[in-house]
Gaussian input, Z-matrix of N, CA and C with variables (Angstrom, degrees):
# hf/3-21g

backbone

0 1
 N
 C     1     B1
 C     2     B2     1     A1
 N     3     B3     2     A2     1     D1
 C     4     B4     3     A3     2     D2
 C     5     B5     4     A4     3     D3
 N     6     B6     5     A5     4     D4
 C     7     B7     6     A6     5     D5
 C     8     B8     7     A7     6     D6
 N     9     B9     8     A8     7     D7
 C    10    B10     9     A9     8     D8
 C    11    B11    10    A10     9     D9
 N    12    B12    11    A11    10    D10
 C    13    B13    12    A12    11    D11
 C    14    B14    13    A13    12    D12
 N    15    B15    14    A14    13    D13
 C    16    B16    15    A15    14    D14
 C    17    B17    16    A16    15    D15
 N    18    B18    17    A17    16    D16
 C    19    B19    18    A18    17    D17
 C    20    B20    19    A19    18    D18
 N    21    B21    20    A20    19    D19
 C    22    B22    21    A21    20    D20
 C    23    B23    22    A22    21    D21
 N    24    B24    23    A23    22    D22
 C    25    B25    24    A24    23    D23
 C    26    B26    25    A25    24    D24
 N    27    B27    26    A26    25    D25
 C    28    B28    27    A27    26    D26
 C    29    B29    28    A28    27    D27
 N    30    B30    29    A29    28    D28
 C    31    B31    30    A30    29    D29
 C    32    B32    31    A31    30    D30
 N    33    B33    32    A32    31    D31
 C    34    B34    33    A33    32    D32
 C    35    B35    34    A34    33    D33
 N    36    B36    35    A35    34    D34
 C    37    B37    36    A36    35    D35
 C    38    B38    37    A37    36    D36
 N    39    B39    38    A38    37    D37
 C    40    B40    39    A39    38    D38
 C    41    B41    40    A40    39    D39
 N    42    B42    41    A41    40    D40
 C    43    B43    42    A42    41    D41
 C    44    B44    43    A43    42    D42
 N    45    B45    44    A44    43    D43
 C    46    B46    45    A45    44    D44
 C    47    B47    46    A46    45    D45
 N    48    B48    47    A47    46    D46
 C    49    B49    48    A48    47    D47
 C    50    B50    49    A49    48    D48
 N    51    B51    50    A50    49    D49
 C    52    B52    51    A51    50    D50
 C    53    B53    52    A52    51    D51
 N    54    B54    53    A53    52    D52
 C    55    B55    54    A54    53    D53
 C    56    B56    55    A55    54    D54
 N    57    B57    56    A56    55    D55
 C    58    B58    57    A57    56    D56
 C    59    B59    58    A58    57    D57
 N    60    B60    59    A59    58    D58
 C    61    B61    60    A60    59    D59
 C    62    B62    61    A61    60    D60
 N    63    B63    62    A62    61    D61
 C    64    B64    63    A63    62    D62
 C    65    B65    64    A64    63    D63
 N    66    B66    65    A65    64    D64
 C    67    B67    66    A66    65    D65
 C    68    B68    67    A67    66    D66
 N    69    B69    68    A68    67    D67
 C    70    B70    69    A69    68    D68
 C    71    B71    70    A70    69    D69
 N    72    B72    71    A71    70    D70
 C    73    B73    72    A72    71    D71
 C    74    B74    73    A73    72    D72
 N    75    B75    74    A74    73    D73
 C    76    B76    75    A75    74    D74
 C    77    B77    76    A76    75    D75
 N    78    B78    77    A77    76    D76
 C    79    B79    78    A78    77    D77
 C    80    B80    79    A79    78    D78
 N    81    B81    80    A80    79    D79
 C    82    B82    81    A81    80    D80
 C    83    B83    82    A82    81    D81
 N    84    B84    83    A83    82    D82
 C    85    B85    84    A84    83    D83
 C    86    B86    85    A85    84    D84
 N    87    B87    86    A86    85    D85
 C    88    B88    87    A87    86    D86
 C    89    B89    88    A88    87    D87
 N    90    B90    89    A89    88    D88
 C    91    B91    90    A90    89    D89
 C    92    B92    91    A91    90    D90
 N    93    B93    92    A92    91    D91
 C    94    B94    93    A93    92    D92
 C    95    B95    94    A94    93    D93
 N    96    B96    95    A95    94    D94
 C    97    B97    96    A96    95    D95
 C    98    B98    97    A97    96    D96
 N    99    B99    98    A98    97    D97
 C   100   B100    99    A99    98    D98
 C   101   B101   100   A100    99    D99
 N   102   B102   101   A101   100   D100
 C   103   B103   102   A102   101   D101
 C   104   B104   103   A103   102   D102
 N   105   B105   104   A104   103   D103
 C   106   B106   105   A105   104   D104
 C   107   B107   106   A106   105   D105
 N   108   B108   107   A107   106   D106
 C   109   B109   108   A108   107   D107
 C   110   B110   109   A109   108   D108
 N   111   B111   110   A110   109   D109
 C   112   B112   111   A111   110   D110
 C   113   B113   112   A112   111   D111
 N   114   B114   113   A113   112   D112
 C   115   B115   114   A114   113   D113
 C   116   B116   115   A115   114   D114
 N   117   B117   116   A116   115   D115
 C   118   B118   117   A117   116   D116
 C   119   B119   118   A118   117   D117
 N   120   B120   119   A119   118   D118
 C   121   B121   120   A120   119   D119
 C   122   B122   121   A121   120   D120
 N   123   B123   122   A122   121   D121
 C   124   B124   123   A123   122   D122
 C   125   B125   124   A124   123   D123
 N   126   B126   125   A125   124   D124
 C   127   B127   126   A126   125   D125
 C   128   B128   127   A127   126   D126
 N   129   B129   128   A128   127   D127
 C   130   B130   129   A129   128   D128
 C   131   B131   130   A130   129   D129
 N   132   B132   131   A131   130   D130
 C   133   B133   132   A132   131   D131
 C   134   B134   133   A133   132   D132
 N   135   B135   134   A134   133   D133
 C   136   B136   135   A135   134   D134
 C   137   B137   136   A136   135   D135
 N   138   B138   137   A137   136   D136
 C   139   B139   138   A138   137   D137
 C   140   B140   139   A139   138   D138
 N   141   B141   140   A140   139   D139
 C   142   B142   141   A141   140   D140
 C   143   B143   142   A142   141   D141
 N   144   B144   143   A143   142   D142
 C   145   B145   144   A144   143   D143
 C   146   B146   145   A145   144   D144
 N   147   B147   146   A146   145   D145
 C   148   B148   147   A147   146   D146
 C   149   B149   148   A148   147   D147
 N   150   B150   149   A149   148   D148
 C   151   B151   150   A150   149   D149
 C   152   B152   151   A151   150   D150
 N   153   B153   152   A152   151   D151
 C   154   B154   153   A153   152   D152
 C   155   B155   154   A154   153   D153
 N   156   B156   155   A155   154   D154
 C   157   B157   156   A156   155   D155
 C   158   B158   157   A157   156   D156
 N   159   B159   158   A158   157   D157
 C   160   B160   159   A159   158   D158
 C   161   B161   160   A160   159   D159
 N   162   B162   161   A161   160   D160
 C   163   B163   162   A162   161   D161
 C   164   B164   163   A163   162   D162
 N   165   B165   164   A164   163   D163
 C   166   B166   165   A165   164   D164
 C   167   B167   166   A166   165   D165
 N   168   B168   167   A167   166   D166
 C   169   B169   168   A168   167   D167
 C   170   B170   169   A169   168   D168
 N   171   B171   170   A170   169   D169
 C   172   B172   171   A171   170   D170
 C   173   B173   172   A172   171   D171
 N   174   B174   173   A173   172   D172
 C   175   B175   174   A174   173   D173
 C   176   B176   175   A175   174   D174
 N   177   B177   176   A176   175   D175
 C   178   B178   177   A177   176   D176
 C   179   B179   178   A178   177   D177
 N   180   B180   179   A179   178   D178
 C   181   B181   180   A180   179   D179
 C   182   B182   181   A181   180   D180
 N   183   B183   182   A182   181   D181
 C   184   B184   183   A183   182   D182
 C   185   B185   184   A184   183   D183
 N   186   B186   185   A185   184   D184
 C   187   B187   186   A186   185   D185
 C   188   B188   187   A187   186   D186
 N   189   B189   188   A188   187   D187
 C   190   B190   189   A189   188   D188
 C   191   B191   190   A190   189   D189
 N   192   B192   191   A191   190   D190
 C   193   B193   192   A192   191   D191
 C   194   B194   193   A193   192   D192
 N   195   B195   194   A194   193   D193
 C   196   B196   195   A195   194   D194
 C   197   B197   196   A196   195   D195
 N   198   B198   197   A197   196   D196
 C   199   B199   198   A198   197   D197
 C   200   B200   199   A199   198   D198
 N   201   B201   200   A200   199   D199
 C   202   B202   201   A201   200   D200
 C   203   B203   202   A202   201   D201
 N   204   B204   203   A203   202   D202
 C   205   B205   204   A204   203   D203
 C   206   B206   205   A205   204   D204
 N   207   B207   206   A206   205   D205
 C   208   B208   207   A207   206   D206
 C   209   B209   208   A208   207   D207
 N   210   B210   209   A209   208   D208
 C   211   B211   210   A210   209   D209
 C   212   B212   211   A211   210   D210
 N   213   B213   212   A212   211   D211
 C   214   B214   213   A213   212   D212
 C   215   B215   214   A214   213   D213
 N   216   B216   215   A215   214   D214
 C   217   B217   216   A216   215   D215
 C   218   B218   217   A217   216   D216
 N   219   B219   218   A218   217   D217
 C   220   B220   219   A219   218   D218
 C   221   B221   220   A220   219   D219
 N   222   B222   221   A221   220   D220
 C   223   B223   222   A222   221   D221
 C   224   B224   223   A223   222   D222
 N   225   B225   224   A224   223   D223
 C   226   B226   225   A225   224   D224
 C   227   B227   226   A226   225   D225
 N   228   B228   227   A227   226   D226
 C   229   B229   228   A228   227   D227
 C   230   B230   229   A229   228   D228
 N   231   B231   230   A230   229   D229
 C   232   B232   231   A231   230   D230
 C   233   B233   232   A232   231   D231
 N   234   B234   233   A233   232   D232
 C   235   B235   234   A234   233   D233
 C   236   B236   235   A235   234   D234
 N   237   B237   236   A236   235   D235
 C   238   B238   237   A237   236   D236
 C   239   B239   238   A238   237   D237
 N   240   B240   239   A239   238   D238
 C   241   B241   240   A240   239   D239
 C   242   B242   241   A241   240   D240
 N   243   B243   242   A242   241   D241
 C   244   B244   243   A243   242   D242
 C   245   B245   244   A244   243   D243
 N   246   B246   245   A245   244   D244
 C   247   B247   246   A246   245   D245
 C   248   B248   247   A247   246   D246
 N   249   B249   248   A248   247   D247
 C   250   B250   249   A249   248   D248
 C   251   B251   250   A250   249   D249
 N   252   B252   251   A251   250   D250
 C   253   B253   252   A252   251   D251
 C   254   B254   253   A253   252   D252

   B1=1.4516
   B2=1.5281
   B3=1.2990
   B4=1.4609
   B5=1.5138
   B6=1.3257
   B7=1.4627
   B8=1.5265
   B9=1.3141
   B10=1.4562
   B11=1.5275
   B12=1.3212
   B13=1.4637
   B14=1.5252
   B15=1.3158
   B16=1.4618
   B17=1.5234
   B18=1.3240
   B19=1.4646
   B20=1.5226
   B21=1.3275
   B22=1.4691
   B23=1.5209
   B24=1.3158
   B25=1.4683
   B26=1.5290
   B27=1.3303
   B28=1.4681
   B29=1.5245
   B30=1.3159
   B31=1.4645
   B32=1.5236
   B33=1.3297
   B34=1.4608
   B35=1.5131
   B36=1.3192
   B37=1.4666
   B38=1.5125
   B39=1.3089
   B40=1.4585
   B41=1.5217
   B42=1.3163
   B43=1.4616
   B44=1.5164
   B45=1.3272
   B46=1.4642
   B47=1.5232
   B48=1.3449
   B49=1.4649
   B50=1.5211
   B51=1.3233
   B52=1.4573
   B53=1.5198
   B54=1.3339
   B55=1.4655
   B56=1.5277
   B57=1.3297
   B58=1.4605
   B59=1.5244
   B60=1.3275
   B61=1.4616
   B62=1.5236
   B63=1.3244
   B64=1.4749
   B65=1.5246
   B66=1.3246
   B67=1.4633
   B68=1.5271
   B69=1.3251
   B70=1.4598
   B71=1.5231
   B72=1.3359
   B73=1.4673
   B74=1.5157
   B75=1.3294
   B76=1.4604
   B77=1.5275
   B78=1.3269
   B79=1.4591
   B80=1.5239
   B81=1.3316
   B82=1.4573
   B83=1.5219
   B84=1.3250
   B85=1.4624
   B86=1.5273
   B87=1.3288
   B88=1.4504
   B89=1.5129
   B90=1.3192
   B91=1.4643
   B92=1.5184
   B93=1.3221
   B94=1.4637
   B95=1.5323
   B96=1.3245
   B97=1.4643
   B98=1.5207
   B99=1.3153
   B100=1.4604
   B101=1.5264
   B102=1.3200
   B103=1.4637
   B104=1.5185
   B105=1.3245
   B106=1.4605
   B107=1.5199
   B108=1.3224
   B109=1.4484
   B110=1.5170
   B111=1.3178
   B112=1.4662
   B113=1.5297
   B114=1.3255
   B115=1.4671
   B116=1.5207
   B117=1.3191
   B118=1.4583
   B119=1.5178
   B120=1.3326
   B121=1.4617
   B122=1.5189
   B123=1.3376
   B124=1.4597
   B125=1.5178
   B126=1.3416
   B127=1.4658
   B128=1.5236
   B129=1.3096
   B130=1.4643
   B131=1.5183
   B132=1.3095
   B133=1.4689
   B134=1.5219
   B135=1.3320
   B136=1.4598
   B137=1.5264
   B138=1.3281
   B139=1.4662
   B140=1.5229
   B141=1.3203
   B142=1.4709
   B143=1.5315
   B144=1.3190
   B145=1.4661
   B146=1.5251
   B147=1.3297
   B148=1.4648
   B149=1.5295
   B150=1.3351
   B151=1.4688
   B152=1.5218
   B153=1.3299
   B154=1.4571
   B155=1.5095
   B156=1.3244
   B157=1.4650
   B158=1.5203
   B159=1.3257
   B160=1.4636
   B161=1.5255
   B162=1.3416
   B163=1.4695
   B164=1.5279
   B165=1.3153
   B166=1.4585
   B167=1.5199
   B168=1.3317
   B169=1.4600
   B170=1.5232
   B171=1.3119
   B172=1.4576
   B173=1.5209
   B174=1.3288
   B175=1.4630
   B176=1.5158
   B177=1.3227
   B178=1.4600
   B179=1.5215
   B180=1.3385
   B181=1.4578
   B182=1.5238
   B183=1.3222
   B184=1.4614
   B185=1.5190
   B186=1.3389
   B187=1.4619
   B188=1.5212
   B189=1.3234
   B190=1.4551
   B191=1.5225
   B192=1.3495
   B193=1.4613
   B194=1.5287
   B195=1.3298
   B196=1.4625
   B197=1.5196
   B198=1.3209
   B199=1.4577
   B200=1.5240
   B201=1.3276
   B202=1.4640
   B203=1.5198
   B204=1.3212
   B205=1.4538
   B206=1.5216
   B207=1.2835
   B208=1.4616
   B209=1.5135
   B210=1.3188
   B211=1.4536
   B212=1.5233
   B213=1.3045
   B214=1.4625
   B215=1.5141
   B216=1.3382
   B217=1.4616
   B218=1.5205
   B219=1.3109
   B220=1.4571
   B221=1.5216
   B222=1.3142
   B223=1.4579
   B224=1.5242
   B225=1.2918
   B226=1.4579
   B227=1.5192
   B228=1.3210
   B229=1.4579
   B230=1.5200
   B231=1.3119
   B232=1.4640
   B233=1.5247
   B234=1.3098
   B235=1.4668
   B236=1.5218
   B237=1.2967
   B238=1.4579
   B239=1.5211
   B240=1.3322
   B241=1.4535
   B242=1.5231
   B243=1.3308
   B244=1.4667
   B245=1.5255
   B246=1.3362
   B247=1.4637
   B248=1.5238
   B249=1.3184
   B250=1.4670
   B251=1.5251
   B252=1.2920
   B253=1.4682
   B254=1.4887
   A1=108.58
   A2=117.11
   A3=122.51
   A4=112.80
   A5=115.78
   A6=119.97
   A7=112.82
   A8=114.81
   A9=122.96
   A10=106.19
   A11=117.02
   A12=121.01
   A13=108.57
   A14=115.92
   A15=121.03
   A16=109.78
   A17=115.95
   A18=122.56
   A19=108.43
   A20=116.51
   A21=121.37
   A22=108.96
   A23=115.72
   A24=122.15
   A25=112.22
   A26=116.91
   A27=121.47
   A28=109.15
   A29=116.06
   A30=122.36
   A31=108.51
   A32=115.77
   A33=122.29
   A34=109.36
   A35=115.34
   A36=121.28
   A37=108.90
   A38=115.81
   A39=122.91
   A40=105.62
   A41=116.38
   A42=119.96
   A43=109.18
   A44=116.69
   A45=121.21
   A46=112.27
   A47=117.62
   A48=121.99
   A49=110.87
   A50=117.35
   A51=121.52
   A52=107.41
   A53=116.43
   A54=121.84
   A55=110.15
   A56=116.95
   A57=123.07
   A58=108.16
   A59=116.20
   A60=119.60
   A61=110.26
   A62=116.39
   A63=123.95
   A64=113.52
   A65=116.96
   A66=121.36
   A67=108.70
   A68=116.80
   A69=123.92
   A70=106.83
   A71=116.74
   A72=119.23
   A73=109.98
   A74=116.11
   A75=122.80
   A76=107.68
   A77=116.99
   A78=122.36
   A79=106.12
   A80=117.31
   A81=121.10
   A82=110.94
   A83=115.49
   A84=121.61
   A85=109.93
   A86=116.12
   A87=121.83
   A88=115.04
   A89=117.96
   A90=121.29
   A91=109.60
   A92=115.68
   A93=121.60
   A94=108.38
   A95=116.09
   A96=121.27
   A97=109.38
   A98=115.80
   A99=121.92
   A100=108.31
   A101=115.88
   A102=121.53
   A103=105.15
   A104=116.90
   A105=119.15
   A106=111.09
   A107=114.81
   A108=121.55
   A109=109.22
   A110=117.28
   A111=120.96
   A112=111.59
   A113=115.37
   A114=120.51
   A115=108.88
   A116=116.14
   A117=120.32
   A118=113.90
   A119=117.54
   A120=121.35
   A121=115.19
   A122=118.28
   A123=121.29
   A124=115.19
   A125=118.20
   A126=120.84
   A127=111.73
   A128=116.79
   A129=121.04
   A130=110.48
   A131=118.09
   A132=121.11
   A133=110.90
   A134=117.61
   A135=120.98
   A136=110.46
   A137=116.91
   A138=120.35
   A139=111.11
   A140=117.12
   A141=120.18
   A142=110.83
   A143=117.68
   A144=120.82
   A145=110.83
   A146=116.75
   A147=120.47
   A148=110.27
   A149=116.79
   A150=121.22
   A151=112.77
   A152=117.31
   A153=120.84
   A154=113.90
   A155=117.55
   A156=121.64
   A157=113.85
   A158=117.88
   A159=122.37
   A160=108.62
   A161=118.43
   A162=120.45
   A163=111.59
   A164=115.91
   A165=121.89
   A166=108.53
   A167=115.95
   A168=120.71
   A169=107.38
   A170=117.16
   A171=121.64
   A172=109.98
   A173=116.14
   A174=121.88
   A175=110.89
   A176=115.91
   A177=123.11
   A178=105.94
   A179=116.09
   A180=122.00
   A181=109.08
   A182=116.63
   A183=122.39
   A184=107.89
   A185=116.27
   A186=121.50
   A187=108.23
   A188=116.05
   A189=121.31
   A190=108.23
   A191=118.18
   A192=121.37
   A193=114.95
   A194=119.84
   A195=121.28
   A196=112.70
   A197=116.46
   A198=119.69
   A199=108.77
   A200=116.23
   A201=120.26
   A202=109.79
   A203=115.90
   A204=120.67
   A205=110.77
   A206=116.17
   A207=122.45
   A208=109.41
   A209=116.83
   A210=122.88
   A211=109.74
   A212=116.47
   A213=122.47
   A214=107.55
   A215=117.11
   A216=121.36
   A217=108.13
   A218=116.82
   A219=122.13
   A220=107.01
   A221=117.15
   A222=121.52
   A223=109.22
   A224=116.18
   A225=121.44
   A226=110.79
   A227=116.15
   A228=121.98
   A229=108.17
   A230=117.76
   A231=119.59
   A232=112.64
   A233=114.48
   A234=122.19
   A235=107.61
   A236=117.61
   A237=120.76
   A238=111.18
   A239=117.44
   A240=121.32
   A241=108.86
   A242=118.34
   A243=120.07
   A244=112.70
   A245=118.00
   A246=120.68
   A247=112.23
   A248=118.76
   A249=122.26
   A250=112.41
   A251=117.48
   A252=119.66
   A253=112.32
   D1=145.88
   D2=-177.53
   D3=-94.90
   D4=-163.42
   D5=-176.47
   D6=-77.59
   D7=157.36
   D8=170.30
   D9=-101.30
   D10=134.07
   D11=-177.08
   D12=-123.88
   D13=127.07
   D14=179.49
   D15=-119.82
   D16=128.67
   D17=177.05
   D18=-106.57
   D19=129.93
   D20=178.39
   D21=-127.65
   D22=113.69
   D23=176.33
   D24=52.38
   D25=40.82
   D26=-179.69
   D27=-76.67
   D28=131.93
   D29=178.44
   D30=-136.88
   D31=145.86
   D32=179.46
   D33=-128.83
   D34=136.30
   D35=176.00
   D36=-134.40
   D37=144.20
   D38=168.61
   D39=-119.60
   D40=104.59
   D41=-174.84
   D42=64.97
   D43=-125.73
   D44=178.14
   D45=-90.78
   D46=-4.19
   D47=-179.58
   D48=-82.86
   D49=121.31
   D50=173.19
   D51=-86.95
   D52=117.65
   D53=-178.41
   D54=-88.77
   D55=-49.88
   D56=177.11
   D57=-134.24
   D58=146.14
   D59=-176.98
   D60=-137.34
   D61=128.91
   D62=173.35
   D63=52.09
   D64=54.62
   D65=178.78
   D66=-84.90
   D67=122.71
   D68=173.18
   D69=-121.80
   D70=121.08
   D71=179.58
   D72=-159.97
   D73=149.77
   D74=176.48
   D75=-117.55
   D76=117.33
   D77=173.14
   D78=-94.11
   D79=106.79
   D80=-176.17
   D81=-77.88
   D82=141.59
   D83=178.94
   D84=-64.36
   D85=142.55
   D86=175.49
   D87=81.36
   D88=3.62
   D89=179.07
   D90=-115.47
   D91=154.87
   D92=177.62
   D93=-87.00
   D94=132.18
   D95=-179.75
   D96=-125.96
   D97=147.52
   D98=178.39
   D99=-124.44
   D100=131.46
   D101=172.69
   D102=-108.72
   D103=113.28
   D104=-177.11
   D105=-134.47
   D106=155.17
   D107=-179.97
   D108=172.08
   D109=179.39
   D110=-177.81
   D111=-71.08
   D112=164.16
   D113=173.93
   D114=-56.12
   D115=134.54
   D116=179.70
   D117=77.13
   D118=11.54
   D119=-176.63
   D120=-83.07
   D121=-5.84
   D122=176.56
   D123=102.72
   D124=10.52
   D125=-178.91
   D126=-62.26
   D127=-52.33
   D128=-179.65
   D129=-65.77
   D130=-39.22
   D131=178.18
   D132=-62.13
   D133=-39.26
   D134=177.28
   D135=-63.39
   D136=-47.00
   D137=179.77
   D138=-64.24
   D139=-38.08
   D140=177.15
   D141=-66.10
   D142=-33.58
   D143=176.32
   D144=-67.45
   D145=-42.15
   D146=177.65
   D147=-60.04
   D148=-37.18
   D149=178.79
   D150=-79.22
   D151=-8.11
   D152=179.44
   D153=85.36
   D154=21.12
   D155=-176.87
   D156=-101.72
   D157=-14.98
   D158=-178.10
   D159=-127.52
   D160=133.18
   D161=178.92
   D162=-62.38
   D163=145.41
   D164=179.49
   D165=-152.12
   D166=168.16
   D167=169.60
   D168=-115.69
   D169=160.83
   D170=-175.74
   D171=100.52
   D172=-163.43
   D173=-178.20
   D174=-125.55
   D175=138.19
   D176=171.09
   D177=-124.44
   D178=113.98
   D179=-178.63
   D180=-109.20
   D181=126.01
   D182=179.54
   D183=-117.93
   D184=123.40
   D185=177.03
   D186=-119.00
   D187=130.04
   D188=-177.00
   D189=-124.28
   D190=94.28
   D191=-172.61
   D192=-64.29
   D193=-24.31
   D194=-178.79
   D195=-69.72
   D196=-23.38
   D197=-178.92
   D198=-69.92
   D199=146.12
   D200=-179.68
   D201=-64.61
   D202=140.96
   D203=-179.31
   D204=80.23
   D205=-168.84
   D206=179.16
   D207=-100.82
   D208=67.65
   D209=-176.26
   D210=-76.43
   D211=123.95
   D212=176.99
   D213=-136.87
   D214=139.51
   D215=177.97
   D216=-113.37
   D217=127.54
   D218=175.07
   D219=-115.16
   D220=110.21
   D221=-179.20
   D222=-90.12
   D223=125.25
   D224=175.64
   D225=-115.34
   D226=-33.08
   D227=-179.42
   D228=-135.45
   D229=156.03
   D230=-176.48
   D231=-67.48
   D232=151.49
   D233=173.98
   D234=-86.02
   D235=117.25
   D236=-178.40
   D237=-115.33
   D238=27.77
   D239=177.15
   D240=-68.43
   D241=149.12
   D242=178.33
   D243=-55.13
   D244=-32.41
   D245=-179.83
   D246=-67.47
   D247=-20.17
   D248=-179.16
   D249=-83.75
   D250=-11.69
   D251=-175.30
   D252=-87.27

């Protein structure tokens, strides 16, 4: 089983453009999920935020039960390490 991902009040902006606003969602581990919407609707930006590649506001909590210990990732700011690009 993979990670569980929880979005709390996630919002994305590019300049003055609001792309996504107040997204709350739970992606449950072991289930198939689809992110769909129109072209330019923010699907890729949302996924990039979950990966830590795009700045966002709100909380993205990732829990991965297979990892040893109680490993939890709380993303607050994007990961801009060279390995993430």
